[in-house]
PyMOL commands that place a pseudoatom at each C-alpha (Angstrom):
pseudoatom trace, name=CA, resn=MET, resi=1, chain=A, elem=C, hetatm=0, pos=[-0.231, -0.138, -0.136]
pseudoatom trace, name=CA, resn=ALA, resi=2, chain=A, elem=C, hetatm=0, pos=[1.404, 3.073, -1.118]
pseudoatom trace, name=CA, resn=ARG, resi=3, chain=A, elem=C, hetatm=0, pos=[2.072, 5.533, 2.343]
pseudoatom trace, name=CA, resn=TRP, resi=4, chain=A, elem=C, hetatm=0, pos=[1.552, 9.163, 2.090]
pseudoatom trace, name=CA, resn=PRO, resi=5, chain=A, elem=C, hetatm=0, pos=[3.002, 11.917, 3.826]
pseudoatom trace, name=CA, resn=ALA, resi=6, chain=A, elem=C, hetatm=0, pos=[0.132, 14.332, 5.532]
pseudoatom trace, name=CA, resn=ILE, resi=7, chain=A, elem=C, hetatm=0, pos=[-2.827, 14.003, 5.433]
pseudoatom trace, name=CA, resn=GLN, resi=8, chain=A, elem=C, hetatm=0, pos=[-4.443, 16.155, 2.770]
pseudoatom trace, name=CA, resn=HIS, resi=9, chain=A, elem=C, hetatm=0, pos=[-7.459, 17.786, 3.740]
pseudoatom trace, name=CA, resn=LEU, resi=10, chain=A, elem=C, hetatm=0, pos=[-9.869, 17.765, 6.884]
pseudoatom trace, name=CA, resn=SER, resi=11, chain=A, elem=C, hetatm=0, pos=[-13.750, 18.756, 6.259]
pseudoatom trace, name=CA, resn=PHE, resi=12, chain=A, elem=C, hetatm=0, pos=[-15.559, 19.537, 8.862]
pseudoatom trace, name=CA, resn=PRO, resi=13, chain=A, elem=C, hetatm=0, pos=[-18.845, 21.513, 9.549]
pseudoatom trace, name=CA, resn=VAL, resi=14, chain=A, elem=C, hetatm=0, pos=[-19.582, 24.871, 10.836]
pseudoatom trace, name=CA, resn=ARG, resi=15, chain=A, elem=C, hetatm=0, pos=[-21.954, 27.442, 12.282]
pseudoatom trace, name=CA, resn=ASP, resi=16, chain=A, elem=C, hetatm=0, pos=[-20.601, 30.435, 10.547]
pseudoatom trace, name=CA, resn=VAL, resi=17, chain=A, elem=C, hetatm=0, pos=[-17.720, 29.917, 8.145]
pseudoatom trace, name=CA, resn=ALA, resi=18, chain=A, elem=C, hetatm=0, pos=[-16.116, 33.187, 8.465]
pseudoatom trace, name=CA, resn=ARG, resi=19, chain=A, elem=C, hetatm=0, pos=[-16.133, 32.942, 11.972]
pseudoatom trace, name=CA, resn=ALA, resi=20, chain=A, elem=C, hetatm=0, pos=[-14.774, 29.429, 12.088]
pseudoatom trace, name=CA, resn=ALA, resi=21, chain=A, elem=C, hetatm=0, pos=[-12.379, 30.906, 9.610]
pseudoatom trace, name=CA, resn=ALA, resi=22, chain=A, elem=C, hetatm=0, pos=[-11.422, 33.556, 11.796]
pseudoatom trace, name=CA, resn=PHE, resi=23, chain=A, elem=C, hetatm=0, pos=[-10.063, 31.574, 14.237]
pseudoatom trace, name=CA, resn=TYR, resi=24, chain=A, elem=C, hetatm=0, pos=[-8.332, 29.137, 12.746]
pseudoatom trace, name=CA, resn=ARG, resi=25, chain=A, elem=C, hetatm=0, pos=[-6.143, 31.591, 10.996]
pseudoatom trace, name=CA, resn=ASP, resi=26, chain=A, elem=C, hetatm=0, pos=[-5.873, 33.978, 13.633]
pseudoatom trace, name=CA, resn=VAL, resi=27, chain=A, elem=C, hetatm=0, pos=[-5.811, 32.056, 16.699]
pseudoatom trace, name=CA, resn=LEU, resi=28, chain=A, elem=C, hetatm=0, pos=[-3.659, 28.844, 14.776]
pseudoatom trace, name=CA, resn=GLY, resi=29, chain=A, elem=C, hetatm=0, pos=[-1.781, 31.116, 12.494]
pseudoatom trace, name=CA, resn=PHE, resi=30, chain=A, elem=C, hetatm=0, pos=[-3.437, 28.379, 9.387]
pseudoatom trace, name=CA, resn=LYS, resi=31, chain=A, elem=C, hetatm=0, pos=[-2.909, 30.666, 5.659]
pseudoatom trace, name=CA, resn=GLU, resi=32, chain=A, elem=C, hetatm=0, pos=[-6.192, 31.456, 4.365]
pseudoatom trace, name=CA, resn=LEU, resi=33, chain=A, elem=C, hetatm=0, pos=[-6.445, 30.076, 0.562]
pseudoatom trace, name=CA, resn=HIS, resi=34, chain=A, elem=C, hetatm=0, pos=[-10.385, 30.678, 0.376]
pseudoatom trace, name=CA, resn=ILE, resi=35, chain=A, elem=C, hetatm=0, pos=[-13.129, 31.677, 2.034]
pseudoatom trace, name=CA, resn=GLY, resi=36, chain=A, elem=C, hetatm=0, pos=[-17.026, 32.127, 0.673]
pseudoatom trace, name=CA, resn=ALA, resi=37, chain=A, elem=C, hetatm=0, pos=[-20.823, 31.855, 2.494]
pseudoatom trace, name=CA, resn=ASP, resi=38, chain=A, elem=C, hetatm=0, pos=[-21.095, 28.300, 2.832]
pseudoatom trace, name=CA, resn=VAL, resi=39, chain=A, elem=C, hetatm=0, pos=[-16.999, 26.932, 2.800]
pseudoatom trace, name=CA, resn=ALA, resi=40, chain=A, elem=C, hetatm=0, pos=[-13.330, 28.334, 3.781]
pseudoatom trace, name=CA, resn=GLU, resi=41, chain=A, elem=C, hetatm=0, pos=[-10.186, 26.695, 3.037]
pseudoatom trace, name=CA, resn=LEU, resi=42, chain=A, elem=C, hetatm=0, pos=[-7.108, 26.976, 4.788]
pseudoatom trace, name=CA, resn=SER, resi=43, chain=A, elem=C, hetatm=0, pos=[-3.759, 25.579, 4.768]
pseudoatom trace, name=CA, resn=VAL, resi=44, chain=A, elem=C, hetatm=0, pos=[-1.366, 24.603, 7.549]
pseudoatom trace, name=CA, resn=GLY, resi=45, chain=A, elem=C, hetatm=0, pos=[1.958, 22.385, 6.110]
pseudoatom trace, name=CA, resn=GLU, resi=46, chain=A, elem=C, hetatm=0, pos=[-0.039, 19.843, 4.055]
pseudoatom trace, name=CA, resn=THR, resi=47, chain=A, elem=C, hetatm=0, pos=[-3.312, 19.990, 4.926]
pseudoatom trace, name=CA, resn=LYS, resi=48, chain=A, elem=C, hetatm=0, pos=[-5.743, 21.526, 4.242]
pseudoatom trace, name=CA, resn=LEU, resi=49, chain=A, elem=C, hetatm=0, pos=[-8.765, 22.306, 6.501]
pseudoatom trace, name=CA, resn=VAL, resi=50, chain=A, elem=C, hetatm=0, pos=[-11.850, 22.702, 4.313]
pseudoatom trace, name=CA, resn=LEU, resi=51, chain=A, elem=C, hetatm=0, pos=[-15.103, 24.207, 7.115]
pseudoatom trace, name=CA, resn=LEU, resi=52, chain=A, elem=C, hetatm=0, pos=[-18.053, 23.986, 5.636]
pseudoatom trace, name=CA, resn=ARG, resi=53, chain=A, elem=C, hetatm=0, pos=[-21.343, 25.965, 6.536]
pseudoatom trace, name=CA, resn=GLY, resi=54, chain=A, elem=C, hetatm=0, pos=[-23.427, 22.984, 8.212]
pseudoatom trace, name=CA, resn=ASP, resi=55, chain=A, elem=C, hetatm=0, pos=[-23.841, 22.006, 11.849]
pseudoatom trace, name=CA, resn=PRO, resi=56, chain=A, elem=C, hetatm=0, pos=[-20.872, 21.644, 13.913]
pseudoatom trace, name=CA, resn=SER, resi=57, chain=A, elem=C, hetatm=0, pos=[-22.983, 18.274, 16.694]
pseudoatom trace, name=CA, resn=ALA, resi=58, chain=A, elem=C, hetatm=0, pos=[-19.737, 16.146, 16.332]
pseudoatom trace, name=CA, resn=PRO, resi=59, chain=A, elem=C, hetatm=0, pos=[-18.835, 13.054, 18.731]
pseudoatom trace, name=CA, resn=LYS, resi=60, chain=A, elem=C, hetatm=0, pos=[-17.491, 15.406, 22.251]
pseudoatom trace, name=CA, resn=ASP, resi=61, chain=A, elem=C, hetatm=0, pos=[-14.159, 13.930, 21.798]
pseudoatom trace, name=CA, resn=LEU, resi=62, chain=A, elem=C, hetatm=0, pos=[-13.749, 14.351, 18.155]
pseudoatom trace, name=CA, resn=HIS, resi=63, chain=A, elem=C, hetatm=0, pos=[-10.552, 16.484, 17.751]
pseudoatom trace, name=CA, resn=PHE, resi=64, chain=A, elem=C, hetatm=0, pos=[-6.808, 16.756, 16.212]
pseudoatom trace, name=CA, resn=GLY, resi=65, chain=A, elem=C, hetatm=0, pos=[-3.783, 17.743, 17.086]
pseudoatom trace, name=CA, resn=PHE, resi=66, chain=A, elem=C, hetatm=0, pos=[-0.571, 19.654, 16.525]
pseudoatom trace, name=CA, resn=ARG, resi=67, chain=A, elem=C, hetatm=0, pos=[2.922, 18.119, 17.587]
pseudoatom trace, name=CA, resn=GLU, resi=68, chain=A, elem=C, hetatm=0, pos=[5.499, 20.101, 19.650]
pseudoatom trace, name=CA, resn=SER, resi=69, chain=A, elem=C, hetatm=0, pos=[8.947, 19.150, 19.627]
pseudoatom trace, name=CA, resn=SER, resi=70, chain=A, elem=C, hetatm=0, pos=[8.699, 19.995, 23.573]
pseudoatom trace, name=CA, resn=ARG, resi=71, chain=A, elem=C, hetatm=0, pos=[6.710, 21.071, 26.955]
pseudoatom trace, name=CA, resn=ALA, resi=72, chain=A, elem=C, hetatm=0, pos=[8.401, 24.449, 26.389]
pseudoatom trace, name=CA, resn=GLY, resi=73, chain=A, elem=C, hetatm=0, pos=[6.268, 24.478, 22.827]
pseudoatom trace, name=CA, resn=VAL, resi=74, chain=A, elem=C, hetatm=0, pos=[3.516, 23.649, 24.572]
pseudoatom trace, name=CA, resn=ASP, resi=75, chain=A, elem=C, hetatm=0, pos=[3.737, 26.536, 27.253]
pseudoatom trace, name=CA, resn=GLU, resi=76, chain=A, elem=C, hetatm=0, pos=[4.274, 29.051, 24.293]
pseudoatom trace, name=CA, resn=GLY, resi=77, chain=A, elem=C, hetatm=0, pos=[1.449, 27.664, 22.272]
pseudoatom trace, name=CA, resn=ALA, resi=78, chain=A, elem=C, hetatm=0, pos=[-1.434, 28.369, 25.085]
pseudoatom trace, name=CA, resn=GLU, resi=79, chain=A, elem=C, hetatm=0, pos=[0.208, 31.398, 26.069]
pseudoatom trace, name=CA, resn=ARG, resi=80, chain=A, elem=C, hetatm=0, pos=[-0.525, 32.140, 22.591]
pseudoatom trace, name=CA, resn=LEU, resi=81, chain=A, elem=C, hetatm=0, pos=[-3.763, 30.605, 22.525]
pseudoatom trace, name=CA, resn=ARG, resi=82, chain=A, elem=C, hetatm=0, pos=[-4.749, 32.647, 25.822]
pseudoatom trace, name=CA, resn=ALA, resi=83, chain=A, elem=C, hetatm=0, pos=[-3.557, 35.760, 23.929]
pseudoatom trace, name=CA, resn=ALA, resi=84, chain=A, elem=C, hetatm=0, pos=[-5.996, 35.819, 21.670]
pseudoatom trace, name=CA, resn=GLY, resi=85, chain=A, elem=C, hetatm=0, pos=[-9.065, 35.436, 23.519]
pseudoatom trace, name=CA, resn=ALA, resi=86, chain=A, elem=C, hetatm=0, pos=[-9.345, 31.419, 22.997]
pseudoatom trace, name=CA, resn=VAL, resi=87, chain=A, elem=C, hetatm=0, pos=[-10.741, 29.119, 26.098]
pseudoatom trace, name=CA, resn=ILE, resi=88, chain=A, elem=C, hetatm=0, pos=[-8.369, 26.638, 27.100]
pseudoatom trace, name=CA, resn=ASP, resi=89, chain=A, elem=C, hetatm=0, pos=[-10.073, 23.588, 27.828]
pseudoatom trace, name=CA, resn=SER, resi=90, chain=A, elem=C, hetatm=0, pos=[-7.449, 22.208, 29.890]
pseudoatom trace, name=CA, resn=GLY, resi=91, chain=A, elem=C, hetatm=0, pos=[-3.180, 22.524, 30.392]
pseudoatom trace, name=CA, resn=PRO, resi=92, chain=A, elem=C, hetatm=0, pos=[-0.697, 22.734, 29.743]
pseudoatom trace, name=CA, resn=ALA, resi=93, chain=A, elem=C, hetatm=0, pos=[0.194, 19.662, 31.626]
pseudoatom trace, name=CA, resn=VAL, resi=94, chain=A, elem=C, hetatm=0, pos=[0.719, 16.247, 31.395]
pseudoatom trace, name=CA, resn=ALA, resi=95, chain=A, elem=C, hetatm=0, pos=[-2.615, 14.224, 30.010]
pseudoatom trace, name=CA, resn=HIS, resi=96, chain=A, elem=C, hetatm=0, pos=[-3.744, 11.286, 31.801]
pseudoatom trace, name=CA, resn=TRP, resi=97, chain=A, elem=C, hetatm=0, pos=[-1.524, 8.941, 28.412]
pseudoatom trace, name=CA, resn=GLY, resi=98, chain=A, elem=C, hetatm=0, pos=[1.752, 10.421, 29.680]
pseudoatom trace, name=CA, resn=GLY, resi=99, chain=A, elem=C, hetatm=0, pos=[2.081, 13.780, 27.274]
pseudoatom trace, name=CA, resn=TYR, resi=100, chain=A, elem=C, hetatm=0, pos=[1.973, 17.091, 27.863]
pseudoatom trace, name=CA, resn=ALA, resi=101, chain=A, elem=C, hetatm=0, pos=[-0.521, 19.077, 26.393]
pseudoatom trace, name=CA, resn=VAL, resi=102, chain=A, elem=C, hetatm=0, pos=[-3.185, 21.597, 26.563]
pseudoatom trace, name=CA, resn=TYR, resi=103, chain=A, elem=C, hetatm=0, pos=[-6.837, 21.824, 24.918]
pseudoatom trace, name=CA, resn=VAL, resi=104, chain=A, elem=C, hetatm=0, pos=[-8.589, 24.512, 23.485]
pseudoatom trace, name=CA, resn=ARG, resi=105, chain=A, elem=C, hetatm=0, pos=[-12.230, 24.782, 21.792]
pseudoatom trace, name=CA, resn=ASP, resi=106, chain=A, elem=C, hetatm=0, pos=[-12.636, 26.324, 18.849]
pseudoatom trace, name=CA, resn=PRO, resi=107, chain=A, elem=C, hetatm=0, pos=[-15.985, 28.142, 17.955]
pseudoatom trace, name=CA, resn=ASP, resi=108, chain=A, elem=C, hetatm=0, pos=[-18.079, 25.411, 16.711]
pseudoatom trace, name=CA, resn=GLY, resi=109, chain=A, elem=C, hetatm=0, pos=[-16.740, 22.780, 20.018]
pseudoatom trace, name=CA, resn=TYR, resi=110, chain=A, elem=C, hetatm=0, pos=[-14.117, 21.467, 18.064]
pseudoatom trace, name=CA, resn=LEU, resi=111, chain=A, elem=C, hetatm=0, pos=[-11.234, 20.291, 20.775]
pseudoatom trace, name=CA, resn=ILE, resi=112, chain=A, elem=C, hetatm=0, pos=[-7.987, 20.590, 19.409]
pseudoatom trace, name=CA, resn=GLU, resi=113, chain=A, elem=C, hetatm=0, pos=[-4.750, 19.290, 21.120]
pseudoatom trace, name=CA, resn=ILE, resi=114, chain=A, elem=C, hetatm=0, pos=[-1.593, 20.928, 21.186]
pseudoatom trace, name=CA, resn=TRP, resi=115, chain=A, elem=C, hetatm=0, pos=[1.218, 18.450, 22.792]
pseudoatom trace, name=CA, resn=SER, resi=116, chain=A, elem=C, hetatm=0, pos=[4.248, 16.809, 23.443]
pseudoatom trace, name=CA, resn=ASP, resi=117, chain=A, elem=C, hetatm=0, pos=[5.621, 13.473, 24.882]
pseudoatom trace, name=CA, resn=SER, resi=118, chain=A, elem=C, hetatm=0, pos=[9.077, 15.023, 25.841]
for i in range(1, 118): cmd.bond("trace and resi %d" % i, "trace and resi %d" % (i + 1))
show_as sticks, trace
zoom trace
């Protein structure tokens, strides 16, 4: 089977496309590719995030994460999130699975994890 270098895109329904796109662009540093009334496309690294206007009734544990190389990177990420007005769900702290993580919710309630295993 072929191996891919990254997930090409993730797609999530959101209540307000412009508000969600602003969070990912302004708070998490995604690059804006396209924003329309019903869809926004942003990118981070090799992965594209597609935000579609719709009902974001996702399971509460659905999440995605960004790996940092150190605990200091997680702490710096948490400070950037707080400074941008994001609501920290928990951390930064040692997680139940042994890594070091901070969890934040986007405007539609999706859980985002920034973590390090060092």
